[in-house]
C-alpha positions in Angstrom: -10.6 3.0 -2.7 -8.2 0.8 -0.6 -6.1 -0.1 -3.6 -5.7 3.6 -4.2 -4.5 4.0 -0.6 -2.0 1.3 -1.1 -0.8 2.8 -4.4 -0.5 6.3 -2.9 1.3 5.1 0.2 3.9 3.2 -1.9 4.3 6.4 -4.0 4.6 8.5 -0.9 7.3 6.2 0.7 9.1 6.0 -2.6 9.5 9.8 -2.7 10.8 9.8 0.9 13.3 7.1 0.0 14.3 8.5 -3.5 13.0 5.4 -5.2 11.3 5.1 -8.6 9.4 2.5 -10.5 8.2 0.4 -7.7 5.5 -1.7 -9.3 2.4 -2.4 -7.2 0.4 -5.6 -7.8 -2.8 -6.9 -6.2 -3.5 -10.6 -5.9 -6.0 -12.8 -4.0 -4.9 -14.5 -0.9 -4.7 -17.9 -2.6 -1.8 -16.6 -4.8 0.4 -16.3 -1.7 2.3 -19.2 -0.1 0.6 -18.1 3.2 -2.9 -16.5 2.6 -2.4 -14.5 5.9 0.4 -12.4 4.4 -0.7 -8.7 4.0 1.8 -7.9 1.3 5.3 -8.7 0.2 8.2 -7.2 -1.7 9.7 -9.1 -4.6 13.3 -8.1 -4.9 13.8 -9.6 -8.4 11.1 -7.3 -9.9 11.1 -4.4 -7.4 7.4 -4.9 -7.0 5.1 -5.0 -4.0 2.2 -7.4 -4.1 -0.8 -6.7 -1.8 -3.2 -9.4 -0.7 -6.6 -8.2 -2.1 -8.5 -10.3 0.5 -6.6 -8.6 3.3 -7.2 -5.2 1.8 -10.9 -5.7 2.0 -11.0 -5.7 5.8 -7.8 -3.7 6.5 -8.0 -0.3 8.2 -6.5 2.6 6.2 -3.6 3.0 8.7 -2.8 -0.7 8.4 -2.6 -0.3 4.6 -0.3 2.7 4.9 1.9 1.0 7.5 2.2 -2.1 5.3 3.0 0.0 2.2 5.7 1.9 4.1 7.2 -1.3 5.4 7.4 -3.1 2.1 8.7 0.0 0.3 11.5 0.2 2.8 12.5 -3.3 1.7 12.7 -2.0 -1.9 15.0 0.7 -0.5 17.2 -1.8 1.3 17.5 -3.9 -1.9 18.4 -0.8 -4.0 21.0 0.3 -1.5 22.6 -3.2 -1.8 22.4 -3.4 -5.6 22.9 0.3 -6.6 25.1 1.9 -3.8 26.4 4.7 -6.1 22.9 5.7 -7.3 21.3 5.5 -3.9 23.8 7.8 -1.9 22.2 6.4 1.2 24.7 7.1 4.0 23.8 3.7 5.5 26.8 2.2 7.3 28.6 -0.5 5.2 28.2 -3.0 8.0 24.4 -2.5 8.0 24.3 -2.9 4.2 26.4 -6.1 4.5 23.9 -7.5 7.1 20.9 -6.5 4.9 22.5 -8.4 2.0 23.0 -11.5 4.2 19.4 -11.2 5.4 18.0 -11.1 1.8 20.2 -14.0 0.8 19.1 -16.2 3.8 15.7 -14.6 4.4 13.6 -16.1 7.2 10.0 -16.1 6.2 7.4 -15.5 8.9 5.6 -18.7 8.1 8.8 -20.8 8.0 10.5 -19.7 11.1 9.8 -18.4 14.6 8.2 -15.0 14.9 11.2 -13.7 16.7 13.7 -15.1 14.2 11.7 -13.4 11.4 11.2 -10.1 13.2 14.8 -9.8 14.5 16.4 -9.9 11.0 18.1 -6.6 10.3 16.0 -5.9 7.3 12.8 -6.3 9.4 14.2 -4.2 12.3 15.0 -1.5 9.8 11.7 -1.6 8.0 9.8 -1.5 11.3 11.9 1.4 12.4 11.4 3.3 9.2 7.7 2.7 9.3 7.5 3.8 12.9 9.3 7.0 12.2 7.1 7.8 9.1 3.9 7.0 10.9 4.8 9.2 13.9 6.2 12.0 11.7 3.5 12.2 9.1 0.4 10.8 10.7 0.9 11.2 14.4 0.3 7.5 14.8 2.6 5.4 17.0 2.6 1.8 15.7 2.8 -1.0 18.2 6.3 -2.6 18.2 6.6 -6.1 19.6 8.3 -6.0 23.0 10.9 -8.7 22.0 12.4 -6.3 19.4 11.4 -2.9 20.8 14.9 -1.9 21.9 16.5 -2.9 18.5 13.8 -0.9 16.6 14.3 2.2 18.8 18.1 1.9 18.4 17.6 1.7 14.6 15.3 4.7 14.7 18.1 6.8 16.1 20.3 5.8 13.2 17.9 6.5 10.4 18.4 9.9 8.7 15.6 12.0 10.2 16.1 14.8 7.6 14.0 12.7 5.2 11.1 13.2 7.6 11.1 17.0 7.7 7.8 18.4 6.4 
């Protein structure tokens, strides 16, 4: 049941973001560098791997939130690698920063929480997830106080037409 929620949420986010062929994989916690990771996006394969052990105890809205967040990373990578196909209207300076963030990615278990969360790709993924959760599920995710203003600023820049029902 929870795997289906993850699969459907990735498919839902992919439709919003005009993405296709995002592979979804499920692996046990021991397959991750850090077993506390919920899920991760693999930019080489355009796949999202969910932690099966986390899924067992995760709430449905947490699964959806995680799927939205990781699918947004797939979108970011596609905008960088396939700008002509994506027709994203993302400002070039933002795309440039995303590219730099992917190339020098600060992992949550290898850097400070703030350094990880304040990367432009994380701010954008959190902002997208926030907008989608509010727009489609009437749920306001909690945003860390340390990055709240950055996330809200990014929310204002994201194309809201994608969120019209």
